[in-house]
PAZAPA-4460 file (N, C-alpha, C; in steps of 0.05 Angstrom, whole numbers, plus 32768, in hexadecimal, padded with zeros to 4 digits):
% residues 118
    n_x    n_y    n_z   ca_x   ca_y   ca_z    c_x    c_y    c_z   seq   type   mol
   7EB9   8040   808E   7ECA   8028   808F   7EDF   802A   8079     1      X     A
   7EF8   8027   8080   7F0D   8028   806C   7F10   800D   805F     2      X     A
   7F1A   800D   8047   7F1F   7FF5   8038   7F39   7FE8   8040     3      X     A
   7F3B   7FCE   803E   7F54   7FC1   8043   7F66   7FC4   802A     4      X     A
   7F80   7FBF   802D   7F92   7FC1   8016   7F8A   7FAD   8000     5      X     A
   7F84   7F94   8006   7F7B   7F82   7FF1   7F62   7F8D   7FE2     6      X     A
   7F4F   7F99   7FF1   7F38   7FA4   7FE4   7F3F   7FBC   7FD1     7      X     A
   7F51   7FCD   7FDA   7F5A   7FE3   7FCA   7F68   7FDA   7FB1     8      X     A
   7F79   7FC5   7FB4   7F87   7FBA   7F9D   7F74   7FAE   7F89     9      X     A
   7F60   7F9F   7F94   7F4C   7F92   7F83   7F3C   7FA8   7F74    10      X     A
   7F35   7FBE   7F81   7F27   7FD4   7F74   7F38   7FDF   7F5D    11      X     A
   7F51   7FE3   7F62   7F63   7FEE   7F4D   7F64   7FDA   7F35    12      X     A
   7F67   7FC1   7F3B   7F67   7FAD   7F26   7F4D   7FAC   7F16    13      X     A
   7F37   7FB0   7F24   7F1D   7FB1   7F16   7F1C   7FC9   7F03    14      X     A
   7F25   7FE0   7F0C   7F26   7FF7   7EFA   7F38   7FF2   7EE2    15      X     A
   7F4F   7FE6   7EE6   7F61   7FE0   7ED0   7F56   7FCC   7EBD    16      X     A
   7F47   7FB8   7EC7   7F3A   7FA5   7EB6   7F25   7FB3   7EA4    17      X     A
   7F15   7FC5   7EB0   7F02   7FD4   7EA0   7F10   7FE5   7E8C    18      X     A
   7F26   7FF2   7E93   7F36   8002   7E81   7F3E   7FF1   7E69    19      X     A
   7F47   7FD9   7E6D   7F4F   7FC7   7E58   7F37   7FC0   7E45    20      X     A
   7F20   7FBC   7E51   7F08   7FB6   7E41   7F01   7FCE   7E2F    21      X     A
   7F04   7FE6   7E39   7EFF   7FFE   7E29   7F12   7FFE   7E11    22      X     A
   7F2B   7FF8   7E15   7F3E   7FF8   7DFF   7F39   7FE2   7DEB    23      X     A
   7F2E   7FCC   7DF4   7F28   7FB6   7DE2   7F11   7FBE   7DCE    24      X     A
   7EFF   7FCF   7DD7   7EE9   7FD8   7DC7   7EF1   7FEC   7DB1    25      X     A
   7F04   7FFD   7DB8   7F0F   8011   7DA5   7F29   801B   7DB1    26      X     A
   7F39   8028   7DA0   7F52   8031   7DAA   7F50   804E   7DB6    27      X     A
   7F67   8057   7DBF   7F67   8071   7DCD   7F63   8089   7DBA    28      X     A
   7F62   8083   7DA0   7F5C   8099   7D8D   7F3F   80A1   7D8E    29      X     A
   7F2E   8090   7D99   7F12   8096   7D9D   7F10   80A6   7DB7    30      X     A
   7F05   80BE   7DB5   7F05   80D1   7DCC   7EF5   80C5   7DE4    31      X     A
   7EE0   80B7   7DDF   7ED0   80AB   7DF4   7EE0   8096   7E03    32      X     A
   7EEE   8085   7DF4   7EFF   8071   7E00   7F16   807E   7E0F    33      X     A
   7F22   8092   7E04   7F38   80A0   7E12   7F2E   80AC   7E2D    34      X     A
   7F16   80B7   7E2D   7F0B   80C2   7E46   7F07   80AB   7E5A    35      X     A
   7EFA   8096   7E51   7EF4   807F   7E63   7F0E   8073   7E6E    36      X     A
   7F22   806F   7E5D   7F3B   8064   7E66   7F49   8076   7E7A    37      X     A
   7F49   8090   7E74   7F55   80A3   7E87   7F47   80A3   7EA2    38      X     A
   7F2D   80A3   7EA2   7F1E   80A3   7EBB   7F23   8089   7ECB    39      X     A
   7F24   8072   7EBD   7F29   8059   7ECB   7F45   8058   7ED6    40      X     A
   7F58   8063   7EC7   7F74   8065   7ED1   7F75   8076   7EEA    41      X     A
   7F68   808C   7EEA   7F67   809E   7F02   7F5A   8090   7F19    42      X     A
   7F44   8081   7F14   7F36   8072   7F29   7F48   805C   7F35    43      X     A
   7F57   804F   7F24   7F69   803A   7F2E   7F7F   8046   7F40    44      X     A
   7F8A   805C   7F37   7F9F   8069   7F47   7F93   8073   7F61    45      X     A
   7F7B   807E   7F60   7F6D   8087   7F79   7F69   806F   7F8C    46      X     A
   7F62   8058   7F82   7F60   8040   7F94   7F7A   803A   7FA1    47      X     A
   7F90   803D   7F92   7FAA   8037   7F9D   7FB3   804B   7FB2    48      X     A
   7FA7   8063   7FB1   7FAF   8077   7FC5   7FA7   806F   7FE1    49      X     A
   7F96   805B   7FE3   7F8D   8052   7FFE   7FA1   803E   800A    50      X     A
   7FB5   8036   7FFB   7FC8   8023   8005   7FDC   8031   8017    51      X     A
   7FEA   8021   8028   7FFF   802C   8038   8015   8036   8026    52      X     A
   8025   8048   8030   803B   8053   8020   804E   803D   8017    53      X     A
   8054   802A   8028   8066   8014   8021   805A   8003   800A    54      X     A
   8041   7FFD   800C   8034   7FEC   7FF7   8032   7FFC   7FDD    55      X     A
   802B   8016   7FDF   802A   8027   7FC8   8044   8028   7FB9    56      X     A
   805A   802B   7FC9   8074   802C   7FBD   807C   8012   7FAF    57      X     A
   8074   7FFC   7FBC   807A   7FE2   7FB2   806C   7FDD   7F97    58      X     A
   8052   7FE2   7F96   8043   7FDC   7F7E   8047   7FF1   7F68    59      X     A
   8050   8009   7F6F   8054   801E   7F5B   8071   801E   7F51    60      X     A
   8082   800C   7F5C   809E   800C   7F53   80AC   8025   7F5A    61      X     A
   80A3   8033   7F6F   80AF   804C   7F77   80A6   8064   7F67    62      X     A
   8092   8060   7F56   8088   8076   7F45   806E   8082   7F4E    63      X     A
   8068   8080   7F68   804E   8089   7F72   8049   80A6   7F6C    64      X     A
   805D   80B7   7F6F   8058   80D4   7F6A   8050   80D9   7F4D    65      X     A
   805D   80CB   7F3B   8055   80CE   7F1E   8039   80C4   7F19    66      X     A
   8032   80AE   7F26   8017   80A2   7F23   8003   80B6   7F2E    67      X     A
   8008   80C0   7F45   7FF4   80D3   7F52   7FF2   80EC   7F41    68      X     A
   8008   80F5   7F36   8008   810C   7F25   7FF7   8107   7F0C    69      X     A
   7FF9   80EF   7F01   7FE8   80E8   7EEA   7FCA   80E9   7EF2    70      X     A
   7FC4   80DD   7F09   7FA9   80DD   7F13   7F9F   80FA   7F16    71      X     A
   7FAF   810C   7F21   7FA7   8127   7F25   7FA3   8136   7F0A    72      X     A
   7FB3   8130   7EF6   7FAF   813C   7EDC   7F95   8134   7ED0    73      X     A
   7F8E   811A   7ED3   7F75   8110   7EC9   7F5E   811D   7ED8    74      X     A
   7F5F   811C   7EF3   7F49   8125   7F04   7F45   8143   7F03    75      X     A
   7F5A   8152   7F01   7F58   8170   7F03   7F5D   817F   7EE9    76      X     A
   7F68   8172   7ED5   7F6D   8180   7EBC   7F63   816F   7EA5    77      X     A
   7F4B   8164   7EA9   7F40   8150   7E97   7F41   8158   7E79    78      X     A
   7F3C   8170   7E73   7F3B   8179   7E57   7F57   817B   7E4B    79      X     A
   7F6B   817A   7E5C   7F87   817E   7E52   7F99   8166   7E56    80      X     A
   7F8D   814E   7E54   7F9D   8136   7E58   7FAC   812F   7E3E    81      X     A
   7FC5   8129   7E40   7FD5   8121   7E29   7FD1   8104   7E24    82      X     A
   7FC3   80FE   7E0F   7FBD   80E2   7E09   7FD5   80D1   7E03    83      X     A
   7FEB   80DE   7DFB   8004   80CF   7DF7   800E   80C4   7E11    84      X     A
   800A   80D3   7E26   8012   80C9   7E41   8000   80B2   7E4A    85      X     A
   7FE6   80B5   7E46   7FD4   80A0   7E4D   7FDA   8087   7E3D    86      X     A
   7FDE   808A   7E23   7FE4   8073   7E12   7FFE   8065   7E1B    87      X     A
   8013   8074   7E21   802C   8069   7E2A   8028   805B   7E45    88      X     A
   8019   8067   7E56   8013   805B   7E70   8005   8040   7E6D    89      X     A
   7FF1   803F   7E5C   7FE1   8027   7E58   7FF3   8011   7E4B    90      X     A
   8002   8019   7E37   8012   8005   7E29   802B   7FFC   7E38    91      X     A
   8039   800F   7E44   8053   8009   7E50   8051   8003   7E6E    92      X     A
   8041   8012   7E7D   8042   8011   7E9A   802D   7FFE   7EA7    93      X     A
   8016   7FFD   7E9B   8000   7FED   7EA8   8006   7FCF   7EAA    94      X     A
   8012   7FC3   7E96   8017   7FA6   7E9A   8028   7FA0   7EB3    95      X     A
   803C   7FB0   7EB7   804D   7FAC   7ECF   803D   7FB2   7EE9    96      X     A
   802E   7FC8   7EE8   801E   7FCF   7F00   800A   7FBA   7F06    97      X     A
   7FFC   7FB0   7EF2   7FE8   7F9B   7EF7   7FF5   7F82   7F02    98      X     A
   800C   7F7A   7EF8   801A   7F62   7F02   8022   7F66   7F1F    99      X     A
   802D   7F7E   7F25   8035   7F84   7F40   801D   7F85   7F53   100      X     A
   8007   7F8F   7F4A   7FEF   7F90   7F5B   7FE4   7F74   7F60   101      X     A
   7FE5   7F63   7F4C   7FDB   7F47   7F50   7FEE   7F38   7F63   102      X     A
   8008   7F3D   7F61   801B   7F30   7F73   8017   7F3A   7F8F   103      X     A
   8013   7F54   7F92   800E   7F5F   7FAD   7FF4   7F55   7FB9   104      X     A
   7FDF   7F54   7FA9   7FC5   7F49   7FB2   7FC8   7F2C   7FBB   105      X     A
   7FD6   7F1C   7FAC   7FDA   7F01   7FB3   7FEA   7EFE   7FCD   106      X     A
   7FFF   7F0E   7FCF   8010   7F0D   7FE8   8000   7F16   8000   107      X     A
   7FF0   7F2B   7FFD   7FE0   7F34   8014   7FCA   7F20   801B   108      X     A
   7FBE   7F14   8007   7FA9   7F00   800C   7FB4   7EE8   801A   109      X     A
   7FCC   7EDF   8012   7FD9   7EC8   801F   7FE1   7ECF   803B   110      X     A
   7FEB   7EE7   8040   7FF2   7EF0   805B   7FDA   7EF1   806C   111      X     A
   7FC4   7EFD   8062   7FAB   7EFF   8071   7FA0   7EE3   8078   112      X     A
   7FA3   7ED1   8066   7F99   7EB6   806A   7FA9   7EA8   8080   113      X     A
   7FC3   7EAB   8080   7FD4   7E9F   8094   7FCD   7EAB   80B0   114      X     A
   7FC9   7EC5   80B0   7FC3   7ED3   80C9   7FA9   7EC8   80D5   115      X     A
   7F95   7EC5   80C4   7F7B   7EBC   80CD   7F7C   7E9F   80D6   116      X     A
   7F8D   7E8F   80CA   7F8E   7E73   80D1   7FA1   7E6E   80E8   117      X     A
   7FB5   7E7F   80EB   7FCB   7E7A   80FE   7FC6   7E86   8117   118      X     A
***
């Protein structure tokens, strides 16, 4: 059974929330935290890969290829991840992505609710 778009978005947001909790415990200079953050980032991106192309483009701001490339670097080249890229992603890109995901989830939930009622 495939997941709905709202479910995939919620999964990604759950991974990003856990990522934030890891950073609250210690910063990315701690190797264990850096590993955990990287893996949660990859898992969030993997969840988003289940979205339609249109939705993916909307929530990624047109940067889906770069996001998927980051996921691939984490998943396939784990020992060679540039923590400066991960740090920049977490600090600069994730706040916008999270806001866009929340807005998309709200829009889809409202649309689904109207469809079910109407």
